[in-house]
C-alpha positions in Angstrom: 162.3 136.0 76.3 158.8 136.8 77.8 157.0 135.3 75.0 158.8 132.0 75.2 158.2 132.1 78.8 154.5 132.6 78.4 154.7 129.8 75.8 156.4 127.5 78.2 153.7 128.2 80.9 151.0 127.6 78.7 152.4 124.2 77.7 152.9 123.5 81.2 149.2 124.2 81.9 148.3 122.1 79.0 150.0 119.3 80.1 148.9 119.3 83.6 145.1 119.3 82.6 145.9 116.4 80.2 147.6 114.4 83.2 144.4 115.4 85.2 142.0 114.0 82.8 143.8 110.8 82.7 143.4 110.4 86.6 139.6 110.9 86.2 137.2 108.0 86.4 135.0 107.3 83.0 132.3 109.7 82.3 128.9 107.9 82.4 126.4 108.4 79.7 123.7 110.9 80.3 120.2 110.6 78.9 116.9 112.2 79.2 115.1 111.2 82.6 113.2 107.9 82.6 110.2 106.3 84.4 111.3 105.1 87.8 111.0 101.4 88.6 108.4 100.0 90.7 108.5 97.2 93.6 106.7 94.1 93.4 104.8 92.8 96.5 107.4 90.1 97.2 110.4 92.5 97.4 112.5 92.9 100.6 112.3 96.6 101.9 115.8 98.3 102.8 116.2 101.7 104.7 119.5 103.6 104.2 121.9 103.9 107.4 122.5 107.6 106.7 125.4 107.8 109.2 127.1 105.0 107.3 126.5 106.2 103.6 128.1 109.0 102.0 129.4 110.0 98.4 132.9 110.8 97.8 133.3 113.6 95.4 136.4 115.0 93.3 136.6 118.3 91.2 139.4 119.3 88.8 141.0 122.2 87.5 144.3 122.8 85.5 146.4 123.8 88.6 145.0 120.5 90.7 142.0 119.1 92.3 139.8 119.4 95.6 137.8 116.4 96.9 135.3 115.6 99.7 132.1 114.0 100.7 128.4 114.5 100.9 125.9 112.9 103.2 123.0 110.9 102.2 119.9 112.4 103.9 117.5 109.3 103.4 116.9 106.3 101.4 114.6 103.4 100.7 115.2 100.7 98.5 113.4 97.1 97.5 115.5 94.0 96.6 114.1 91.2 94.8 116.2 88.0 93.9 119.3 89.7 94.7 118.7 92.7 92.7 117.7 96.0 93.3 114.2 96.5 91.9 113.6 100.1 92.8 114.3 103.1 95.4 115.3 106.4 96.1 118.0 108.0 98.1 118.2 111.9 98.7 121.5 113.6 99.2 121.9 116.6 101.5 123.7 119.2 99.5 124.2 121.3 102.6 126.5 118.8 104.1 129.2 119.5 101.6 132.7 118.7 103.2 136.1 119.6 101.7 139.0 116.8 102.7 141.9 118.1 101.2 142.3 121.6 103.0 142.6 121.3 106.7 139.5 122.2 108.4 141.2 125.2 110.5 142.4 126.8 107.3 140.1 129.6 106.3 140.3 128.4 102.5 138.2 125.4 103.6 135.3 127.5 104.5 135.8 129.7 101.7 135.7 126.7 99.3 132.7 125.3 101.1 130.9 128.4 101.0 131.5 128.9 97.1 130.5 125.2 96.6 127.1 126.1 98.3 126.4 129.5 96.6 125.0 130.1 93.3 127.8 129.6 91.2 127.7 125.8 91.9 124.9 124.0 93.7 122.8 126.8 95.2 122.0 125.0 98.2 119.7 127.7 99.7 117.5 127.1 96.8 118.2 123.4 96.1 119.2 122.0 99.4 118.3 118.2 98.4 119.4 116.4 95.2 117.9 112.8 94.6 118.8 109.5 92.8 115.7 107.6 91.6 116.2 104.0 90.2 114.9 103.4 86.8 116.9 100.0 86.1 118.9 97.2 87.0 120.9 94.7 84.8 124.0 92.5 84.7 125.9 93.5 81.7 129.3 92.1 80.8 129.6 90.5 84.5 128.9 93.9 85.9 125.8 95.1 87.9 124.5 98.2 86.1 122.6 100.6 88.1 120.4 103.3 86.4 118.6 106.2 87.7 117.5 109.9 87.6 119.9 112.3 89.0 118.1 115.4 90.0 120.3 118.4 91.0 119.2 121.9 90.8 115.9 121.3 89.3 117.7 119.4 86.2 116.8 115.5 86.0 119.1 113.5 83.8 119.2 109.6 83.8 122.8 108.0 84.3 124.0 104.1 84.5 126.7 103.4 86.8 128.5 100.0 87.8 127.8 98.9 91.5 128.6 96.1 93.7 125.8 94.8 95.7 126.9 93.1 99.0 124.3 91.3 101.4 125.5 90.6 104.9 122.5 89.3 107.0 120.0 92.0 107.1 122.5 94.7 106.0 122.9 95.9 102.1 125.7 97.7 100.8 125.5 99.6 97.4 128.9 100.7 96.2 129.4 102.2 93.1 133.0 102.4 91.2 134.3 105.9 90.7 132.4 107.6 87.8 132.1 111.2 86.3 129.3 113.2 85.4 129.4 116.5 83.3 128.4 119.0 85.7 126.9 121.4 82.9 124.2 119.0 82.2 122.8 119.9 85.6 123.3 123.4 84.9 126.5 124.0 87.1 128.0 126.4 84.5 130.8 128.3 86.7 134.0 128.6 84.8 133.1 125.9 82.3 135.3 126.0 79.2 132.6 124.4 77.4 130.2 127.4 77.9 132.7 130.3 78.3 135.4 130.5 75.6 137.5 133.0 77.0 138.6 131.5 80.2 142.1 130.5 79.2 143.8 128.3 81.8 141.3 129.6 84.5 138.8 127.0 83.8 137.3 124.3 86.2 136.8 121.1 84.3 133.3 119.9 83.5 133.9 116.7 85.0 132.8 115.9 88.5 133.9 112.6 89.9 131.6 110.5 92.2 131.9 107.3 94.3 128.6 106.2 96.1 128.5 104.3 99.2 125.4 103.5 100.7 124.6 100.9 103.4 120.9 100.0 104.2 119.1 97.5 106.6 116.4 95.4 105.9 112.8 96.8 107.4 
């Protein structure tokens, strides 16, 4: 009987993991870092409104998921003929917030502390992440923004679908939800692809992100 129960629980864990995978956005292709783009003299400069900008994140495991936000620390962009030509925005890794657990619940602070320590982002050593634009093109009707994402001194190039919205002197850059493989930035804690003896105690390698940056012409 005990064996049958264990088999059933294992099947449930696998089923939950599969369902969780289906709920995640597509993983972006990750390549070696590329040369950053340079602005032309005729470009319009924009500066990020950090109070109105953030990145939404979701992390997954077989038993569920957690989500929250991270703040944009600063950002500058160049736009030419309605296209993002160059730019950089910095991400304040100390600003990680967990949204799915009530703030007054001790588990909230516990998870935030864990995300900030050496198991995950090691914010004491790597307090800032960065995204440096390397290219922008329209592909199959979508704006595709490429850039070098740097976390924990690891730099990889990713390409994400974005929407650009211009209203007067304000610009909004909004990405579709996308996932990255955290292990490519040396975030290895409880990764099933690295540690083979975790059973159902692993944490998915994929982190889902959605970027929303507002910037004003300067």
